[in-house]
C-alpha positions as CSV (number, residue, x, y, z in Angstrom):
1,M,47.7,64.7,-70.2
2,S,50.6,62.0,-71.1
3,L,51.7,61.2,-74.3
4,S,54.3,58.7,-72.8
5,G,54.6,55.1,-73.7
6,S,55.2,52.6,-76.3
7,T,53.2,51.3,-79.5
8,D,54.7,48.0,-79.4
9,S,52.8,45.1,-78.2
10,I,53.3,42.3,-75.6
11,R,56.9,40.8,-76.6
12,P,59.6,38.5,-75.1
13,P,62.5,39.8,-73.5
14,P,65.4,40.3,-75.7
15,M,68.1,37.5,-75.9
16,A,71.4,37.0,-77.0
17,G,73.4,33.8,-77.0
18,G,70.6,32.1,-75.2
19,Q,70.8,35.1,-72.4
20,L,68.4,37.5,-71.3
21,I,69.9,41.1,-71.7
22,G,68.6,44.5,-71.0
23,D,65.8,46.7,-72.9
24,A,68.1,49.3,-73.3
25,T,71.2,47.0,-74.5
26,A,68.7,46.0,-76.9
27,D,67.8,49.0,-78.0
28,Q,71.3,50.5,-78.5
29,A,72.5,47.9,-80.4
30,A,69.5,48.2,-82.9
31,E,70.6,52.1,-83.1
32,W,74.2,51.1,-83.9
33,L,73.0,48.6,-86.5
34,T,70.7,51.8,-87.5
35,L,73.6,53.9,-87.9
36,L,76.2,51.5,-89.2
37,M,74.1,50.5,-91.9
38,S,72.7,53.8,-93.5
39,G,75.9,54.5,-95.2
40,E,76.4,57.4,-92.8
41,A,78.7,56.6,-89.9
42,T,81.8,58.6,-89.7
43,D,84.8,57.1,-88.6
44,E,84.1,58.7,-84.9
45,D,81.0,56.9,-85.0
46,R,82.8,53.7,-85.9
47,R,85.2,54.4,-82.9
48,R,82.4,55.1,-80.4
49,W,80.7,51.7,-81.8
50,Q,83.6,50.0,-80.4
51,Q,83.8,51.6,-76.9
52,W,80.2,50.7,-76.8
53,R,80.7,46.8,-77.6
54,A,83.8,46.9,-74.8
55,A,82.0,48.8,-72.2
56,H,80.0,45.9,-71.2
57,L,79.9,42.0,-71.7
58,D,76.2,42.1,-72.9
59,H,76.7,44.6,-75.4
60,E,79.4,42.4,-77.3
61,R,76.5,39.7,-76.7
62,A,74.4,41.6,-78.2
63,W,76.6,42.5,-81.3
64,K,77.7,39.1,-82.0
65,H,73.8,37.9,-82.1
66,I,73.1,40.7,-84.5
67,E,76.5,39.8,-86.4
68,A,75.3,36.0,-86.7
69,V,72.3,37.1,-88.0
70,I,73.8,39.2,-90.7
71,G,76.5,36.9,-91.3
72,R,73.2,35.0,-93.3
73,L,72.7,37.8,-95.2
74,K,75.6,37.9,-96.7
75,V,74.1,37.3,-100.3
76,M,72.6,40.3,-99.6
77,D,73.8,44.4,-100.7
78,P,74.2,45.9,-97.2
79,K,71.8,49.0,-97.9
80,A,69.5,46.0,-99.1
81,A,69.7,44.1,-95.7
82,Y,69.4,47.4,-93.8
83,K,66.2,47.8,-95.5
84,A,64.7,44.5,-94.8
85,L,66.1,44.5,-91.0
86,S,65.6,47.6,-89.8
87,P,62.2,49.2,-88.4
88,Y,62.7,52.3,-89.9
89,A,62.6,51.2,-93.8
90,K,60.4,53.1,-95.4
91,P,56.4,51.8,-95.7
92,A,57.0,50.3,-99.3
93,E,60.2,49.0,-98.5
94,L,58.7,46.5,-95.8
95,K,56.6,44.5,-98.8
96,S,60.2,43.8,-100.8
97,P,60.9,40.8,-101.9
98,G,64.5,41.2,-99.6
99,R,62.6,41.9,-96.4
100,R,60.4,38.9,-96.9
101,K,63.9,36.7,-97.4
102,A,65.3,38.4,-94.9
103,I,62.1,38.0,-92.1
104,N,62.0,34.2,-93.2
105,L,65.9,33.8,-92.0
106,L,65.3,35.8,-89.2
107,L,62.7,33.1,-88.3
108,W,64.6,30.0,-88.7
109,C,67.6,31.3,-87.0
110,G,65.2,31.1,-83.9
111,V,64.9,34.9,-83.4
112,T,61.7,35.4,-82.7
113,G,60.8,34.6,-79.0
114,T,64.4,32.9,-78.3
115,T,67.3,35.2,-79.5
116,G,65.8,38.3,-80.9
117,V,67.6,41.6,-80.3
118,L,66.6,42.4,-83.8
119,A,63.5,40.8,-84.3
120,S,61.7,41.4,-80.9
121,R,62.3,44.9,-81.1
122,T,59.3,45.2,-83.3
123,Q,56.0,43.3,-85.0
124,T,57.2,44.0,-88.5
125,W,56.3,40.6,-89.9
126,Q,53.3,40.5,-87.9
127,Q,52.0,44.1,-88.9
128,A,53.3,43.1,-92.6
129,A,50.9,40.3,-92.6
130,A,48.0,41.6,-91.2
131,D,45.0,42.1,-93.2
132,H,45.2,46.1,-93.2
133,H,48.4,47.9,-91.9
134,T,49.8,51.5,-92.1
135,G,53.8,52.6,-92.2
136,T,55.5,55.1,-90.3
137,G,54.2,58.4,-90.0
138,E,51.2,56.7,-92.8
139,Q,47.6,57.1,-91.8
140,R,44.5,55.0,-93.9
141,S,41.2,54.2,-93.9
142,V,39.4,51.6,-95.0
143,T,35.3,50.6,-95.4
144,L,34.8,47.1,-94.1
145,D,31.9,45.1,-95.3
146,D,29.5,46.5,-93.3
147,G,29.8,49.9,-93.8
148,T,32.0,50.7,-90.5
149,R,34.8,53.0,-91.4
150,V,38.5,52.9,-89.6
151,T,41.1,54.9,-89.4
152,L,44.5,53.8,-88.6
153,N,47.2,55.7,-87.4
154,T,50.8,55.5,-88.0
155,G,52.8,52.1,-87.7
156,S,49.3,50.2,-86.6
157,A,47.7,46.9,-88.4
158,I,44.3,45.3,-87.9
159,N,43.2,41.8,-89.0
160,V,39.1,41.4,-89.7
161,H,37.6,38.5,-89.0
162,F,33.6,38.6,-89.9
163,D,31.1,35.8,-89.3
164,V,27.6,34.7,-88.8
165,H,27.8,35.6,-85.0
166,R,30.0,38.6,-84.6
167,R,32.3,41.4,-86.2
168,L,35.4,41.1,-84.9
169,V,38.9,43.4,-85.5
170,R,41.9,42.6,-83.9
171,L,44.5,45.4,-83.2
172,V,47.8,43.9,-84.0
173,A,49.3,47.0,-82.9
174,G,49.1,51.0,-83.1
175,E,46.3,52.7,-82.9
176,V,42.9,52.8,-84.9
177,M,39.8,55.5,-84.6
178,I,36.0,53.4,-85.5
179,V,32.9,54.5,-86.7
180,T,30.3,52.2,-86.4
181,A,27.7,51.1,-89.3
182,H,24.2,51.5,-87.9
183,A,22.4,49.8,-91.0
184,A,23.5,46.9,-93.4
185,T,23.7,48.6,-97.4
186,D,20.3,47.3,-97.3
187,G,18.7,49.2,-94.6
188,V,18.8,46.3,-92.2
189,V,20.5,46.5,-89.0
190,D,23.2,44.2,-88.6
191,L,22.8,43.1,-85.0
192,R,26.3,41.1,-84.8
193,P,28.1,42.3,-81.9
194,F,31.2,44.3,-83.2
195,I,33.7,44.1,-80.9
196,V,37.8,45.1,-81.0
197,E,40.4,42.8,-79.5
198,T,43.4,43.8,-78.1
199,A,46.0,41.5,-75.9
200,E,44.3,43.1,-72.8
201,G,40.5,42.4,-73.6
202,G,37.6,43.4,-75.8
203,I,36.0,46.3,-76.7
204,R,32.4,46.0,-77.8
205,A,30.8,49.1,-79.6
206,L,27.1,50.2,-78.7
207,G,26.8,52.3,-82.2
208,T,29.6,54.9,-81.6
209,R,32.9,56.4,-82.5
210,F,36.1,55.5,-80.5
211,A,39.2,55.1,-80.5
212,V,41.9,52.2,-79.0
213,R,45.2,52.1,-78.8
214,Q,47.6,49.3,-78.3
215,W,50.3,50.1,-75.5
216,A,53.1,47.6,-74.0
217,G,50.7,46.2,-71.8
218,H,47.5,48.1,-71.3
219,T,45.2,49.1,-73.8
220,S,43.5,53.0,-73.7
221,V,39.9,53.5,-75.1
222,A,38.6,57.0,-76.0
223,V,35.0,57.1,-76.7
224,L,33.9,60.4,-78.4
225,E,30.1,59.0,-79.1
226,S,27.6,56.8,-77.7
227,A,29.5,53.9,-75.4
228,V,31.6,51.3,-75.5
229,E,31.6,47.7,-73.0
230,I,34.8,46.7,-71.8
231,T,35.8,42.6,-71.2
232,L,39.1,42.2,-69.7
233,V,41.1,39.1,-70.5
234,D,41.7,37.6,-67.3
235,A,38.7,38.8,-65.3
236,S,35.6,37.1,-63.8
237,G,34.0,40.3,-63.0
238,Q,30.9,42.6,-65.0
239,P,32.1,44.4,-67.9
240,Q,33.0,48.0,-67.9
241,M,30.8,50.7,-69.5
242,L,32.6,53.6,-71.3
243,R,30.6,56.4,-72.6
244,A,30.8,59.4,-74.6
245,G,33.5,62.0,-73.5
246,E,35.7,59.0,-71.2
247,R,38.5,57.5,-71.8
248,M,40.5,54.9,-70.0
249,W,43.4,52.3,-69.8
250,F,43.0,49.2,-69.0
251,T,45.1,45.9,-68.5
252,R,44.4,42.2,-68.4
253,S,43.0,42.0,-65.3
254,T,42.3,45.8,-63.8
255,F,40.3,48.9,-65.2
256,D,41.8,51.9,-64.5
257,V,39.4,55.0,-63.5
258,P,37.4,56.8,-66.5
259,V,38.7,60.4,-67.3
260,A,37.6,63.0,-69.6
261,L,38.6,62.8,-73.0
262,D,41.9,65.5,-74.1
263,E,42.9,67.0,-77.5
264,Q,45.3,64.2,-78.0
265,D,42.5,61.6,-77.9
266,S,41.3,62.3,-81.6
267,A,43.8,64.9,-83.1
268,W,45.6,62.5,-84.9
269,A,42.5,61.5,-86.5
270,R,42.2,65.3,-87.9
271,G,46.0,65.2,-88.8
272,Q,47.4,67.1,-85.8
273,I,49.5,66.5,-82.6
274,V,48.8,68.6,-79.5
275,A,51.0,69.0,-76.7
276,D,49.2,70.6,-74.0
277,N,51.6,71.5,-71.0
278,V,53.6,68.4,-72.0
279,R,56.7,67.2,-71.0
280,L,59.6,67.5,-73.7
281,G,60.5,64.2,-72.9
282,D,56.9,63.2,-73.6
283,F,56.3,64.8,-76.6
284,M,59.2,63.3,-78.5
285,V,58.4,59.9,-78.0
286,E,54.9,60.3,-79.4
287,L,56.6,62.3,-82.4
288,G,58.8,59.6,-82.7
289,R,56.1,56.9,-83.8
290,Y,55.5,59.4,-86.9
291,R,58.9,59.4,-88.0
292,P,61.6,57.1,-89.3
293,G,64.5,56.6,-87.6
294,L,65.6,57.5,-83.9
295,V,64.2,60.5,-81.9
296,R,65.9,61.3,-79.2
297,C,65.8,64.1,-76.3
298,A,68.6,64.8,-73.6
299,P,67.4,64.4,-69.6
300,A,68.5,68.0,-69.3
301,V,65.5,69.4,-71.3
302,A,63.3,66.4,-71.3
303,N,61.1,67.9,-68.2
304,L,60.5,71.2,-70.2
305,R,56.9,72.0,-70.6
306,F,55.2,73.7,-73.5
307,S,51.5,74.1,-75.5
308,V,51.5,73.5,-79.2
309,V,49.3,72.1,-82.0
310,F,51.3,71.0,-84.9
311,P,50.1,69.7,-88.2
312,L,51.6,65.8,-88.6
313,H,52.0,65.7,-92.3
314,N,55.7,67.2,-91.6
315,T,58.2,66.1,-88.4
316,D,61.1,67.9,-89.9
317,R,58.8,71.4,-89.8
318,I,57.9,70.2,-85.9
319,L,61.6,69.6,-85.4
320,A,62.7,73.2,-87.0
321,T,59.6,74.9,-85.0
322,L,60.7,73.5,-81.7
323,P,64.0,75.9,-81.1
324,S,61.6,78.7,-81.2
325,V,59.2,77.6,-78.4
326,L,62.0,76.3,-76.1
327,P,65.6,76.7,-75.2
328,V,66.8,73.7,-77.4
329,Q,68.6,72.6,-80.5
330,V,67.8,70.1,-82.9
331,R,70.8,68.0,-83.7
332,F,70.6,65.2,-86.9
333,R,73.4,62.8,-86.0
334,T,71.9,61.3,-89.4
335,R,69.0,61.6,-91.2
336,Y,67.4,59.0,-89.6
337,W,68.9,59.5,-85.8
338,V,67.8,62.9,-84.4
339,M,68.7,64.4,-81.0
340,V,67.0,67.6,-78.9
341,E,69.0,69.1,-76.7
342,A,70.0,72.2,-74.5
343,T,71.0,75.1,-76.3
344,K,74.7,75.5,-76.1
């Protein structure tokens, strides 16, 4: 199995000063913003930040863009600005008036889709505006008007549109488990097709229980009961049937080969994270979905493999347990910045 990937949806490339910058530079800039605005940066951290800025023209360009955006938020307290801009803010903070104000300013500044170092890193405003959404580490179940049960995993968002022709759920970000209703409340079978739409295509439920996850550039589907029918956005061929016990990845134009389900495909819905001979680096990427802040794994230990099952409700406990199963140590730069590295 592989746990690597990203929950980010398709997004424009990061830019600053009207020029493209690399994803790594944008990520690093976001990391420095997280640390400097957390109130926990040391003098040594600030020295290293200045060294990073001076190391490459793109670094300085990215930071100048950040300063330009932050400059428009001077009326805000620094910690309030951090909560408004950081993708690691707590779920309750995503709804604050300060965050809405900051988002409006970012949009006004033309960050979205053009000059976004900060905004292009997440879909914060899209998720916050969705019909149903969860924050980092949060899971929630909702029952739709037809009785269908949708469980949203961490950092997920959906929009729901039911009309006389179809029942449509658009997966804005993240991952959902869906148990479709077999009958309406009056006992009459609802004949409208039930469809989950992602950036890559549509998944039509055929009376089933299934999970869908939006990755960067592709979608994965895992069917636990019955079957689904998948239609690609850019394909003129026949839809693909996926049956119980199978999972598959697809892009806008191609289907991958179906494979057998594994434990991780549904473990999250039971409140678990499963590692089955998994690379530590891949595991940390997956764990990072459930924990606010930055979770990093040093290259020296990224290829270590292990098998274990953890409860998801306490990521601190998971991190504390890692040194007992692998030759690693867990170092906290701040409460929101964790590094797993080799034991010294």
